[in-house]
DSSP file (Angstrom, degrees, kcal/mol; ACC not computed):
  #  RESIDUE AA STRUCTURE BP1 BP2  ACC     N-H-->O    O-->H-N    N-H-->O    O-->H-N    TCO  KAPPA ALPHA  PHI   PSI    X-CA   Y-CA   Z-CA
    1    1 A M    >         0   0    0      0, 0.0     3,-0.6     0, 0.0     0, 0.0   0.000 360.0 360.0 360.0  43.5  -99.9  -38.8   -6.9
    2    2 A E  G >   +     0   0    0      1,-0.2     3,-1.3     2,-0.1     0, 0.0   0.766 360.0  70.1 -79.4 -25.0 -100.0  -38.5   -3.4
    3    3 A L  G 3  S+     0   0    0      1,-0.3    -1,-0.2     3,-0.0     0, 0.0   0.727  96.2  52.3 -72.2 -16.1  -96.3  -37.8   -3.1
    4    4 A L  G <  S+     0   0    0     -3,-0.6     2,-0.3     2,-0.1    -1,-0.3   0.125  77.5 142.8-108.0  23.0  -96.7  -34.3   -4.6
    5    5 A E    <   -     0   0    0     -3,-1.3     2,-0.6     1,-0.0    -3,-0.1  -0.460  33.9-160.3 -60.9 123.1  -99.4  -33.2   -2.3
    6    6 A F        +     0   0    0     -2,-0.3     2,-0.2     4,-0.1    -2,-0.1  -0.914  16.1 167.2-112.5 134.2  -99.2  -29.7   -1.4
    7    7 A N     >  -     0   0    0     -2,-0.6     4,-1.9     1,-0.1     5,-0.2  -0.657  51.9 -92.5-125.6-175.6 -100.8  -28.3    1.5
    8    8 A L  H  > S+     0   0    0     -2,-0.2     4,-3.5     1,-0.2     5,-0.3   0.951 123.9  55.2 -68.8 -47.2 -100.6  -25.1    3.4
    9    9 A T  H  > S+     0   0    0      1,-0.2     4,-2.3     2,-0.2    -1,-0.2   0.872 107.2  50.4 -51.9 -42.7  -98.0  -26.5    5.8
   10   10 A S  H  > S+     0   0    0      2,-0.2     4,-2.8     1,-0.2    -1,-0.2   0.903 112.2  45.9 -63.0 -41.8  -95.8  -27.5    2.9
   11   11 A I  H  X S+     0   0    0     -4,-1.9     4,-2.9     2,-0.2     5,-0.2   0.933 113.2  49.8 -69.3 -44.7  -96.0  -24.1    1.4
   12   12 A V  H  X S+     0   0    0     -4,-3.5     4,-2.7     2,-0.2    -2,-0.2   0.911 113.4  46.8 -58.6 -41.0  -95.4  -22.5    4.7
   13   13 A M  H  X S+     0   0    0     -4,-2.3     4,-2.9    -5,-0.3    -2,-0.2   0.949 112.3  48.7 -60.8 -52.5  -92.4  -24.7    5.2
   14   14 A L  H  X S+     0   0    0     -4,-2.8     4,-2.6     2,-0.2    -2,-0.2   0.875 111.4  51.1 -57.8 -42.9  -91.1  -24.1    1.7
   15   15 A L  H  X S+     0   0    0     -4,-2.9     4,-3.4     2,-0.2     5,-0.3   0.945 110.6  49.3 -67.7 -47.3  -91.6  -20.3    2.3
   16   16 A Q  H  X S+     0   0    0     -4,-2.7     4,-2.9    -5,-0.2    -2,-0.2   0.900 110.3  50.9 -56.4 -39.8  -89.6  -20.6    5.6
   17   17 A F  H  X S+     0   0    0     -4,-2.9     4,-3.4     2,-0.2     5,-0.2   0.949 111.9  45.6 -63.6 -46.8  -86.9  -22.5    3.9
   18   18 A V  H  X S+     0   0    0     -4,-2.6     4,-2.1     2,-0.2    -2,-0.2   0.897 115.7  47.0 -62.5 -40.6  -86.6  -19.8    1.2
   19   19 A L  H  X S+     0   0    0     -4,-3.4     4,-3.3     2,-0.2     5,-0.3   0.942 112.7  49.3 -67.8 -42.4  -86.6  -17.0    3.7
   20   20 A L  H  X S+     0   0    0     -4,-2.9     4,-2.6    -5,-0.3     5,-0.2   0.906 112.2  48.0 -63.6 -38.0  -84.1  -18.7    5.9
   21   21 A A  H  X S+     0   0    0     -4,-3.4     4,-2.3     2,-0.2    -1,-0.2   0.883 111.9  51.8 -62.0 -36.6  -81.9  -19.3    2.9
   22   22 A F  H  X S+     0   0    0     -4,-2.1     4,-2.6    -5,-0.2    -2,-0.2   0.917 112.5  42.5 -62.4 -46.4  -82.3  -15.8    1.9
   23   23 A F  H  X S+     0   0    0     -4,-3.3     4,-3.3     2,-0.2     5,-0.4   0.861 115.4  49.9 -71.3 -31.4  -81.3  -14.4    5.3
   24   24 A L  H  X>S+     0   0    0     -4,-2.6     5,-3.2    -5,-0.3     4,-1.6   0.897 114.3  45.0 -70.7 -33.8  -78.5  -16.9    5.7
   25   25 A Y  I  <>S+     0   0    0     -4,-2.3     5,-2.5    -5,-0.2    -2,-0.2   0.931 120.8  40.4 -67.7 -41.0  -77.2  -15.9    2.3
   26   26 A K  I  <5S+     0   0    0     -4,-2.6    -2,-0.2     3,-0.2    -3,-0.2   0.919 128.7  25.9 -71.4 -50.4  -77.7  -12.2    3.1
   27   27 A F  I  <5S+     0   0    0     -4,-3.3    -3,-0.2    -5,-0.2    -2,-0.2   0.573 136.3  15.6-100.8 -12.8  -76.6  -12.0    6.6
   28   28 A L  I  X5S+     0   0    0     -4,-1.6     4,-1.9    -5,-0.4    -3,-0.2   0.697 123.1  44.0-121.9 -47.1  -74.1  -14.8    7.0
   29   29 A Y  I  ><S+     0   0    0     -5,-3.2     4,-3.0     2,-0.2     5,-0.2   0.929 116.5  45.7 -71.3 -47.2  -72.9  -16.3    3.7
   30   30 A Q  H  ><S+     0   0    0     -5,-2.5     4,-2.3    -6,-0.3    -1,-0.2   0.903 114.0  47.3 -73.3 -37.4  -72.3  -13.0    1.9
   31   31 A P  H  > S+     0   0    0      0, 0.0     4,-3.2     0, 0.0     5,-0.2   0.909 112.7  51.8 -57.3 -42.5  -70.4  -11.3    4.9
   32   32 A F  H  X S+     0   0    0     -4,-1.9     4,-2.4     2,-0.2     5,-0.2   0.940 112.1  44.8 -60.6 -43.6  -68.4  -14.4    5.2
   33   33 A L  H  X S+     0   0    0     -4,-3.0     4,-2.6     1,-0.2    -1,-0.2   0.919 114.5  49.3 -59.3 -44.7  -67.5  -14.2    1.4
   34   34 A N  H  X S+     0   0    0     -4,-2.3     4,-2.8    -5,-0.2    -1,-0.2   0.910 112.5  47.4 -54.9 -46.7  -66.8  -10.6    1.8
   35   35 A M  H  X S+     0   0    0     -4,-3.2     4,-2.9     2,-0.2    -2,-0.2   0.905 114.7  46.6 -66.1 -46.1  -64.6  -11.3    4.8
   36   36 A T  H  X S+     0   0    0     -4,-2.4     4,-2.6    -5,-0.2    -1,-0.2   0.881 112.4  49.5 -64.1 -43.7  -62.8  -14.0    3.0
   37   37 A S  H  X S+     0   0    0     -4,-2.6     4,-2.4    -5,-0.2    -2,-0.2   0.910 112.8  46.9 -69.4 -39.5  -62.3  -12.0   -0.1
   38   38 A E  H  X S+     0   0    0     -4,-2.8     4,-3.6     2,-0.2     5,-0.2   0.930 111.5  51.5 -65.8 -42.7  -61.0   -9.1    2.0
   39   39 A R  H  X S+     0   0    0     -4,-2.9     4,-2.7     1,-0.2    -2,-0.2   0.929 110.4  50.1 -58.9 -43.4  -58.7  -11.4    3.8
   40   40 A Q  H  X S+     0   0    0     -4,-2.6     4,-2.4     2,-0.2    -2,-0.2   0.904 112.9  45.8 -57.9 -46.7  -57.4  -12.8    0.4
   41   41 A N  H  X S+     0   0    0     -4,-2.4     4,-2.9     2,-0.2    -1,-0.2   0.892 111.8  50.2 -68.5 -35.9  -56.8   -9.4   -0.8
   42   42 A K  H  X S+     0   0    0     -4,-3.6     4,-2.8     1,-0.2    -2,-0.2   0.928 114.5  46.2 -66.8 -38.9  -55.1   -8.3    2.4
   43   43 A I  H  X S+     0   0    0     -4,-2.7     4,-2.9    -5,-0.2    -1,-0.2   0.903 111.5  51.3 -65.5 -38.2  -52.9  -11.5    2.2
   44   44 A K  H  X S+     0   0    0     -4,-2.4     4,-1.9    -5,-0.2    -2,-0.2   0.909 111.9  46.1 -61.6 -43.8  -52.2  -10.8   -1.4
   45   45 A E  H  X S+     0   0    0     -4,-2.9     4,-2.1     2,-0.2    -2,-0.2   0.888 115.0  47.8 -68.1 -42.5  -51.2   -7.1   -0.6
   46   46 A E  H  X S+     0   0    0     -4,-2.8     4,-3.9     1,-0.2     5,-0.3   0.944 112.4  49.8 -66.3 -46.0  -48.9   -8.3    2.3
   47   47 A L  H  X S+     0   0    0     -4,-2.9     4,-1.7     1,-0.2    -2,-0.2   0.883 113.6  44.0 -56.5 -41.4  -47.5  -10.9    0.1
   48   48 A E  H  X S+     0   0    0     -4,-1.9     4,-2.7     2,-0.2    -1,-0.2   0.894 115.5  50.0 -70.6 -42.2  -46.7   -8.3   -2.8
   49   49 A Q  H  X S+     0   0    0     -4,-2.1     4,-3.5     2,-0.2    -2,-0.2   0.959 109.3  49.8 -57.9 -54.7  -45.4   -5.9   -0.1
   50   50 A A  H  X S+     0   0    0     -4,-3.9     4,-3.3     1,-0.2    -1,-0.2   0.887 110.2  51.9 -54.1 -36.9  -43.1   -8.7    1.4
   51   51 A E  H  X S+     0   0    0     -4,-1.7     4,-2.0    -5,-0.3    -2,-0.2   0.931 111.7  48.1 -68.3 -40.2  -41.8   -9.4   -2.2
   52   52 A K  H  X S+     0   0    0     -4,-2.7     4,-2.6     2,-0.2    -2,-0.2   0.947 112.6  46.3 -56.2 -50.5  -41.1   -5.7   -2.5
   53   53 A I  H  X S+     0   0    0     -4,-3.5     4,-3.6     1,-0.2    -2,-0.2   0.954 114.1  49.4 -59.6 -52.1  -39.3   -5.6    0.7
   54   54 A N  H  X S+     0   0    0     -4,-3.3     4,-1.2     1,-0.2    -1,-0.2   0.768 109.9  49.2 -58.7 -28.4  -37.4   -8.7   -0.1
   55   55 A A  H  X S+     0   0    0     -4,-2.0     4,-2.3     2,-0.2    -1,-0.2   0.841 112.9  49.8 -82.4 -33.0  -36.3   -7.5   -3.5
   56   56 A Q  H  X S+     0   0    0     -4,-2.6     4,-3.1    -5,-0.2    -2,-0.2   0.924 112.3  47.3 -66.9 -42.1  -35.2   -4.2   -1.8
   57   57 A A  H  X S+     0   0    0     -4,-3.6     4,-1.9     2,-0.2    -1,-0.2   0.817 109.5  51.6 -66.2 -29.0  -33.3   -6.1    0.7
   58   58 A Q  H  X S+     0   0    0     -4,-1.2     4,-2.6     2,-0.2    -1,-0.2   0.871 112.3  48.0 -66.5 -48.2  -31.8   -8.2   -1.9
   59   59 A E  H  X S+     0   0    0     -4,-2.3     4,-2.7     2,-0.2    -2,-0.2   0.902 111.9  48.4 -61.7 -43.1  -30.7   -5.0   -3.7
   60   60 A M  H  X S+     0   0    0     -4,-3.1     4,-3.2     1,-0.2     5,-0.2   0.929 111.1  52.1 -65.2 -40.7  -29.3   -3.5   -0.6
   61   61 A K  H  X S+     0   0    0     -4,-1.9     4,-1.9    -5,-0.2    -2,-0.2   0.920 110.2  47.2 -60.6 -41.7  -27.5   -6.7    0.1
   62   62 A E  H  X S+     0   0    0     -4,-2.6     4,-2.2     2,-0.2    -1,-0.2   0.907 114.2  48.3 -63.9 -43.0  -25.9   -6.7   -3.3
   63   63 A E  H  X S+     0   0    0     -4,-2.7     4,-2.9     1,-0.2    -2,-0.2   0.880 108.3  52.4 -60.3 -40.1  -25.0   -3.1   -2.9
   64   64 A A  H  X S+     0   0    0     -4,-3.2     4,-2.3     2,-0.2    -1,-0.2   0.861 111.3  49.2 -63.2 -34.8  -23.5   -3.7    0.4
   65   65 A Q  H  X S+     0   0    0     -4,-1.9     4,-2.6     2,-0.2    -2,-0.2   0.881 110.1  50.3 -69.9 -36.4  -21.4   -6.5   -1.2
   66   66 A K  H  X S+     0   0    0     -4,-2.2     4,-2.4     2,-0.2    -2,-0.2   0.930 112.3  45.9 -66.3 -48.3  -20.3   -4.3   -4.0
   67   67 A R  H  X S+     0   0    0     -4,-2.9     4,-2.8     2,-0.2     5,-0.2   0.924 112.4  52.0 -59.3 -46.1  -19.3   -1.6   -1.5
   68   68 A L  H  X S+     0   0    0     -4,-2.3     4,-2.9     2,-0.2    -2,-0.2   0.919 110.6  47.4 -53.0 -52.4  -17.5   -4.2    0.6
   69   69 A A  H  X S+     0   0    0     -4,-2.6     4,-2.4     1,-0.2    -1,-0.2   0.889 113.9  49.5 -63.4 -41.6  -15.6   -5.5   -2.5
   70   70 A S  H  X S+     0   0    0     -4,-2.4     4,-3.1     2,-0.2    -1,-0.2   0.915 108.8  50.4 -63.0 -43.6  -14.7   -1.9   -3.4
   71   71 A A  H  X S+     0   0    0     -4,-2.8     4,-3.1     1,-0.2     5,-0.3   0.942 111.3  49.6 -71.1 -38.9  -13.5   -1.2    0.1
   72   72 A H  H  X S+     0   0    0     -4,-2.9     4,-2.6    -5,-0.2    -2,-0.2   0.940 110.2  51.2 -61.6 -37.9  -11.3   -4.4   -0.1
   73   73 A E  H  X S+     0   0    0     -4,-2.4     4,-2.6     2,-0.2    -2,-0.2   0.966 112.1  46.1 -61.3 -51.5  -10.0   -3.3   -3.4
   74   74 A Q  H  X S+     0   0    0     -4,-3.1     4,-3.0     1,-0.2     5,-0.2   0.936 111.8  51.3 -57.7 -44.7   -9.1    0.2   -1.9
   75   75 A A  H  X S+     0   0    0     -4,-3.1     4,-3.0     1,-0.2     5,-0.2   0.920 111.1  47.9 -55.7 -45.7   -7.6   -1.3    1.1
   76   76 A D  H  X S+     0   0    0     -4,-2.6     4,-2.6    -5,-0.3    -1,-0.2   0.899 110.5  51.0 -62.5 -38.3   -5.5   -3.6   -1.1
   77   77 A K  H  X S+     0   0    0     -4,-2.6     4,-2.3     2,-0.2     5,-0.2   0.899 111.2  49.3 -68.4 -38.3   -4.4   -0.7   -3.2
   78   78 A I  H  X S+     0   0    0     -4,-3.0     4,-1.7     2,-0.2    -2,-0.2   0.912 112.9  47.3 -60.1 -44.4   -3.4    1.3   -0.1
   79   79 A I  H  X S+     0   0    0     -4,-3.0     4,-2.5     2,-0.2    -1,-0.2   0.921 111.7  48.6 -63.0 -44.5   -1.5   -1.5    1.2
   80   80 A E  H  X S+     0   0    0     -4,-2.6     4,-2.1    -5,-0.2    -2,-0.2   0.864 113.2  48.1 -62.0 -34.8    0.2   -2.1   -2.1
   81   81 A N  H  X S+     0   0    0     -4,-2.3     4,-2.3     2,-0.2    -1,-0.2   0.809 109.5  53.6 -74.2 -33.5    1.1    1.7   -2.3
   82   82 A A  H  X S+     0   0    0     -4,-1.7     4,-2.6    -5,-0.2     5,-0.2   0.919 110.7  46.4 -63.9 -48.4    2.3    1.6    1.3
   83   83 A H  H  X S+     0   0    0     -4,-2.5     4,-2.6     1,-0.2    -2,-0.2   0.921 112.5  50.8 -70.6 -36.7    4.7   -1.4    0.4
   84   84 A K  H  X S+     0   0    0     -4,-2.1     4,-2.8     1,-0.2    -1,-0.2   0.924 112.3  47.5 -63.9 -41.8    5.8    0.4   -2.7
   85   85 A T  H  X S+     0   0    0     -4,-2.3     4,-2.5     2,-0.2    -2,-0.2   0.886 111.7  47.5 -63.8 -38.0    6.6    3.5   -0.7
   86   86 A V  H  X S+     0   0    0     -4,-2.6     4,-2.8     2,-0.2    -1,-0.2   0.887 112.1  51.9 -67.9 -38.3    8.4    1.7    1.9
   87   87 A D  H  X S+     0   0    0     -4,-2.6     4,-2.8    -5,-0.2    -2,-0.2   0.940 112.9  43.4 -61.1 -46.2   10.4   -0.1   -0.8
   88   88 A A  H  X S+     0   0    0     -4,-2.8     4,-2.3     2,-0.2    -2,-0.2   0.919 114.3  50.4 -72.7 -36.7   11.4    3.1   -2.6
   89   89 A Y  H  X S+     0   0    0     -4,-2.5     4,-2.9    -5,-0.2     5,-0.3   0.947 112.6  48.1 -58.0 -48.8   12.2    4.8    0.8
   90   90 A T  H  X S+     0   0    0     -4,-2.8     4,-2.2     1,-0.2    -2,-0.2   0.921 114.7  45.5 -58.9 -44.3   14.3    1.8    1.8
   91   91 A R  H  X S+     0   0    0     -4,-2.8     4,-2.0     2,-0.2    -1,-0.2   0.901 113.7  49.3 -62.0 -42.2   16.1    1.9   -1.6
   92   92 A E  H  X S+     0   0    0     -4,-2.3     4,-2.4     2,-0.2    -2,-0.2   0.918 113.6  44.4 -61.4 -53.5   16.5    5.6   -1.5
   93   93 A E  H  X S+     0   0    0     -4,-2.9     4,-2.5     1,-0.2    -1,-0.2   0.840 112.8  51.9 -67.3 -35.4   18.0    5.6    2.1
   94   94 A K  H  X S+     0   0    0     -4,-2.2     4,-1.9    -5,-0.3    -2,-0.2   0.882 111.3  48.9 -71.3 -32.5   20.3    2.5    1.2
   95   95 A D  H  X S+     0   0    0     -4,-2.0     4,-3.0     2,-0.2    -2,-0.2   0.895 111.8  49.2 -75.3 -39.3   21.6    4.5   -1.9
   96   96 A K  H  X S+     0   0    0     -4,-2.4     4,-2.7     1,-0.2    -2,-0.2   0.924 112.9  45.8 -64.5 -44.9   22.2    7.6    0.3
   97   97 A A  H  X S+     0   0    0     -4,-2.5     4,-1.8     2,-0.2    -1,-0.2   0.839 113.1  49.2 -69.0 -32.2   24.0    5.6    2.9
   98   98 A Q  H  X S+     0   0    0     -4,-1.9     4,-3.1     2,-0.2     5,-0.2   0.963 114.2  48.1 -67.7 -55.7   26.1    3.8    0.1
   99   99 A D  H  X S+     0   0    0     -4,-3.0     4,-2.6     1,-0.3    -2,-0.2   0.917 112.4  47.6 -52.1 -50.6   26.9    7.4   -1.5
  100  100 A Q  H  X S+     0   0    0     -4,-2.7     4,-2.7     1,-0.2    -1,-0.3   0.886 112.5  50.5 -60.9 -41.2   27.9    8.7    2.0
  101  101 A A  H  X S+     0   0    0     -4,-1.8     4,-2.2     2,-0.2    -2,-0.2   0.921 111.3  47.5 -62.7 -43.6   30.1    5.6    2.5
  102  102 A Q  H  X S+     0   0    0     -4,-3.1     4,-2.6     2,-0.2    -2,-0.2   0.876 112.4  49.3 -63.6 -39.2   31.8    6.1   -0.8
  103  103 A R  H  X S+     0   0    0     -4,-2.6     4,-2.8    -5,-0.2    -2,-0.2   0.964 111.4  49.5 -62.8 -47.3   32.3    9.9   -0.1
  104  104 A M  H  X S+     0   0    0     -4,-2.7     4,-2.3     1,-0.2    -2,-0.2   0.826 111.5  49.1 -63.9 -32.8   33.7    9.1    3.2
  105  105 A I  H  X S+     0   0    0     -4,-2.2     4,-3.0     2,-0.2    -1,-0.2   0.927 112.4  47.4 -65.6 -45.9   36.1    6.4    1.6
  106  106 A K  H  X S+     0   0    0     -4,-2.6     4,-2.8     2,-0.2    -2,-0.2   0.889 112.2  50.7 -59.6 -42.1   37.2    8.9   -1.0
  107  107 A T  H  X S+     0   0    0     -4,-2.8     4,-2.7     1,-0.2    -1,-0.2   0.932 113.2  44.8 -63.5 -46.1   37.8   11.5    1.6
  108  108 A A  H  X S+     0   0    0     -4,-2.3     4,-2.9     2,-0.2    -2,-0.2   0.903 114.2  50.4 -63.0 -38.3   39.8    9.0    3.7
  109  109 A E  H  X S+     0   0    0     -4,-3.0     4,-3.3     2,-0.2    -2,-0.2   0.932 112.4  46.2 -64.3 -44.3   41.7    7.9    0.6
  110  110 A S  H  X S+     0   0    0     -4,-2.8     4,-2.9     1,-0.2     5,-0.2   0.928 113.6  47.5 -65.8 -40.8   42.5   11.5   -0.4
  111  111 A E  H  X S+     0   0    0     -4,-2.7     4,-2.7     2,-0.2     5,-0.2   0.945 113.5  49.8 -71.4 -37.9   43.6   12.4    3.2
  112  112 A I  H  X S+     0   0    0     -4,-2.9     4,-3.2     1,-0.2    -2,-0.2   0.981 112.1  47.5 -55.8 -54.7   45.8    9.1    3.3
  113  113 A E  H  X S+     0   0    0     -4,-3.3     4,-2.4     1,-0.2    -1,-0.2   0.874 114.0  48.6 -54.7 -39.7   47.3   10.1   -0.2
  114  114 A S  H  X S+     0   0    0     -4,-2.9     4,-2.7     2,-0.2    -1,-0.2   0.876 111.4  47.4 -69.3 -37.3   47.9   13.6    1.2
  115  115 A M  H  X S+     0   0    0     -4,-2.7     4,-2.6    -5,-0.2    -2,-0.2   0.882 112.0  52.1 -71.7 -35.3   49.5   12.4    4.4
  116  116 A K  H  X S+     0   0    0     -4,-3.2     4,-3.0    -5,-0.2    -2,-0.2   0.902 108.7  50.2 -68.9 -39.6   51.7   10.0    2.3
  117  117 A R  H  X S+     0   0    0     -4,-2.4     4,-2.7    -5,-0.2     5,-0.2   0.944 111.7  46.7 -64.5 -41.8   52.7   12.8    0.2
  118  118 A E  H  X S+     0   0    0     -4,-2.7     4,-2.0     2,-0.2    -2,-0.2   0.871 112.9  50.8 -57.2 -36.6   53.7   15.0    3.1
  119  119 A A  H  X S+     0   0    0     -4,-2.6     4,-2.9     2,-0.2    -1,-0.2   0.898 111.1  46.6 -68.0 -38.8   55.4   12.3    4.6
  120  120 A S  H  X S+     0   0    0     -4,-3.0     4,-2.5    -5,-0.2    -2,-0.2   0.871 113.8  48.9 -65.8 -32.0   57.3   11.6    1.5
  121  121 A E  H  X S+     0   0    0     -4,-2.7     4,-2.6     2,-0.2    -2,-0.2   0.875 112.5  48.4 -75.1 -33.2   58.2   15.2    1.0
  122  122 A A  H  X S+     0   0    0     -4,-2.0     4,-2.3    -5,-0.2    -2,-0.2   0.903 113.3  47.2 -70.5 -37.3   59.3   15.4    4.6
  123  123 A L  H  X S+     0   0    0     -4,-2.9     4,-3.4     2,-0.2    -2,-0.2   0.909 110.9  51.6 -69.6 -39.5   61.4   12.3    4.2
  124  124 A K  H  X S+     0   0    0     -4,-2.5     4,-4.0     2,-0.2     5,-0.3   0.942 112.0  47.0 -56.1 -48.8   62.8   13.6    0.9
  125  125 A K  H  X S+     0   0    0     -4,-2.6     4,-2.4     1,-0.2    -1,-0.2   0.928 113.2  48.0 -62.3 -39.6   63.8   16.9    2.7
  126  126 A E  H  X S+     0   0    0     -4,-2.3     4,-2.7     2,-0.2     5,-0.2   0.959 114.3  47.8 -62.4 -51.6   65.2   15.0    5.6
  127  127 A A  H  X S+     0   0    0     -4,-3.4     4,-2.6     1,-0.2    -2,-0.2   0.893 112.9  47.7 -54.1 -45.7   67.1   12.7    3.1
  128  128 A V  H  X S+     0   0    0     -4,-4.0     4,-3.1    -5,-0.2    -1,-0.2   0.846 112.1  48.8 -66.7 -35.8   68.4   15.6    1.2
  129  129 A S  H  X S+     0   0    0     -4,-2.4     4,-3.0    -5,-0.3    -2,-0.2   0.900 114.3  45.9 -67.1 -41.6   69.5   17.4    4.3
  130  130 A L  H  X S+     0   0    0     -4,-2.7     4,-2.4     2,-0.2     5,-0.2   0.915 114.2  48.9 -70.1 -41.7   71.3   14.3    5.6
  131  131 A A  H  X S+     0   0    0     -4,-2.6     4,-3.9    -5,-0.2     5,-0.3   0.934 113.2  47.0 -61.5 -50.6   72.8   13.8    2.1
  132  132 A V  H  X S+     0   0    0     -4,-3.1     4,-3.4     1,-0.2     5,-0.3   0.938 112.7  50.9 -57.7 -44.4   74.0   17.5    1.9
  133  133 A L  H  X S+     0   0    0     -4,-3.0     4,-1.3    -5,-0.2    -2,-0.2   0.904 114.6  40.4 -66.0 -35.3   75.3   17.2    5.3
  134  134 A M  H  X S+     0   0    0     -4,-2.4     4,-2.9    -5,-0.2     5,-0.2   0.951 117.5  49.1 -67.1 -49.5   77.2   14.1    4.6
  135  135 A A  H  X S+     0   0    0     -4,-3.9     4,-3.2     1,-0.2     5,-0.3   0.907 110.3  50.5 -57.0 -46.5   78.3   15.3    1.3
  136  136 A S  H  X S+     0   0    0     -4,-3.4     4,-1.5    -5,-0.3    -1,-0.2   0.826 110.2  48.8 -64.9 -31.7   79.4   18.6    2.6
  137  137 A K  H  X S+     0   0    0     -4,-1.3     4,-0.6    -5,-0.3    -2,-0.2   0.942 117.9  43.2 -79.6 -43.8   81.5   17.1    5.4
  138  138 A I  H >< S+     0   0    0     -4,-2.9     3,-0.6     1,-0.2     4,-0.4   0.966 124.7  32.5 -62.4 -51.9   83.1   14.7    2.9
  139  139 A I  H >X S+     0   0    0     -4,-3.2     4,-2.9     1,-0.2     3,-0.6   0.656  94.3  91.3 -86.2 -17.2   83.7   17.1    0.2
  140  140 A E  H 3< S+     0   0    0     -4,-1.5    -1,-0.2     1,-0.3    -2,-0.1   0.839  96.1  39.3 -47.6 -42.5   84.2   20.2    2.4
  141  141 A K  T << S+     0   0    0     -3,-0.6    -1,-0.3    -4,-0.6    -2,-0.2   0.796 122.9  38.9 -83.1 -31.0   87.9   19.4    2.4
  142  142 A K  T <4 S+     0   0    0     -3,-0.6     2,-0.3    -4,-0.4    -2,-0.2   0.831 109.4  47.8 -96.0 -34.6   88.3   18.4   -1.2
  143  143 A L  S  < S-     0   0    0     -4,-2.9     2,-0.1     1,-0.1    -1,-0.0  -0.707  72.1-122.5-110.0 158.2   86.1   20.6   -3.3
  144  144 A D     >  -     0   0    0     -2,-0.3     4,-1.9     1,-0.1     3,-0.3  -0.356  39.5 -94.2 -89.5 179.4   85.5   24.1   -3.5
  145  145 A E  H  > S+     0   0    0      1,-0.2     4,-2.2     2,-0.2     5,-0.2   0.894 120.6  54.3 -62.9 -41.3   82.2   25.8   -3.1
  146  146 A Q  H  > S+     0   0    0      1,-0.3     4,-1.7     2,-0.2    -1,-0.2   0.893 110.5  47.4 -63.2 -45.6   81.3   25.9   -7.0
  147  147 A A  H  > S+     0   0    0     -3,-0.3     4,-2.9     1,-0.2     5,-0.3   0.911 109.6  55.5 -76.9 -38.2   81.8   22.1   -7.2
  148  148 A Q  H  X S+     0   0    0     -4,-1.9     4,-3.0     1,-0.2     5,-0.3   0.939 106.3  49.6 -49.8 -50.8   79.6   21.6   -4.0
  149  149 A R  H  X S+     0   0    0     -4,-2.2     4,-2.8     1,-0.2    -1,-0.2   0.893 112.7  47.1 -64.7 -42.7   76.7   23.4   -5.4
  150  150 A E  H  X S+     0   0    0     -4,-1.7     4,-2.5     2,-0.2    -1,-0.2   0.954 113.1  47.3 -64.0 -47.5   76.9   21.4   -8.6
  151  151 A F  H  X S+     0   0    0     -4,-2.9     4,-2.5     1,-0.2    -2,-0.2   0.949 113.8  48.5 -60.5 -48.1   77.2   18.1   -6.8
  152  152 A L  H  X S+     0   0    0     -4,-3.0     4,-2.6    -5,-0.3     5,-0.2   0.908 109.9  52.1 -56.9 -44.3   74.2   19.0   -4.4
  153  153 A T  H  X S+     0   0    0     -4,-2.8     4,-2.3    -5,-0.3    -1,-0.2   0.942 110.4  47.9 -65.1 -41.6   72.0   20.1   -7.3
  154  154 A K  H  X S+     0   0    0     -4,-2.5     4,-3.1    -5,-0.2    -2,-0.2   0.935 111.6  51.3 -56.1 -47.9   72.6   16.8   -9.1
  155  155 A M  H  X S+     0   0    0     -4,-2.5     4,-2.7     1,-0.2    -2,-0.2   0.879 110.2  48.8 -55.9 -44.5   71.8   14.9   -5.9
  156  156 A I  H  X S+     0   0    0     -4,-2.6     4,-2.2     2,-0.2    -1,-0.2   0.909 112.0  48.0 -68.5 -39.6   68.6   16.8   -5.3
  157  157 A K  H  X S+     0   0    0     -4,-2.3     4,-1.6    -5,-0.2    -2,-0.2   0.923 113.0  48.1 -70.4 -37.2   67.5   16.2   -8.9
  158  158 A E  H  X S+     0   0    0     -4,-3.1     4,-2.2    -5,-0.2     3,-0.3   0.953 111.0  50.2 -60.6 -49.0   68.3   12.5   -8.6
  159  159 A A  H  X S+     0   0    0     -4,-2.7     4,-1.4     1,-0.2    -2,-0.2   0.879 111.9  49.7 -60.1 -39.3   66.5   12.2   -5.3
  160  160 A G  H  X S+     0   0    0     -4,-2.2     4,-0.9     1,-0.2    -1,-0.2   0.815 110.6  48.7 -63.2 -34.7   63.4   13.9   -6.9
  161  161 A K  H  X S+     0   0    0     -4,-1.6     4,-0.9    -3,-0.3    -2,-0.2   0.849 108.6  54.2 -79.4 -33.3   63.4   11.6   -9.9
  162  162 A D  H  < S+     0   0    0     -4,-2.2     3,-0.3     1,-0.2    -2,-0.2   0.889 108.7  49.5 -67.6 -38.0   63.7    8.4   -7.6
  163  163 A D  H  < S+     0   0    0     -4,-1.4    -1,-0.2     1,-0.2    -2,-0.2   0.726 113.4  42.4 -79.0 -26.6   60.6    9.4   -5.6
  164  164 A Y  H  <        0   0    0     -4,-0.9    -1,-0.2    -3,-0.2    -2,-0.2   0.510 360.0 360.0 -97.4  -3.3   58.3   10.1   -8.4
  165  165 A S     <        0   0    0     -4,-0.9    -1,-0.2    -3,-0.3    -2,-0.1   0.489 360.0 360.0 -91.3 360.0   59.2    7.1  -10.7
């Protein structure tokens, strides 16, 4: 049993080892464990905060995309309404121009018709005058005044019937 011999040196060395282990545990190992634990907690908090910020950024991104899509829809509606307004205005102006052209054509046609009537009336009067003049010269010698009136009245009536038929 010589291997298990304890002497004072062995006990002192054992005591020194236990004291050294105690001081190392108390002043080195425990602060190191506390520091690593604090560091782990800090990293964990920073990761959680980063995840929250990332989630908020994702929500903001989605909201921005929704707003952008909404803005595109509104822009498309505005453009569509503008096209409809332009088309309606173009149709309206085209209709107005066509109506004005029709009125101008009708006015011109009525003026032409009026001028035709006036020319026809003037021509009738001139023809009647010439007929009367010729008839009066021919008949002047042969007929009396009563017969001339009846003849001229008949000629005027016949000239009026021919022009309107």
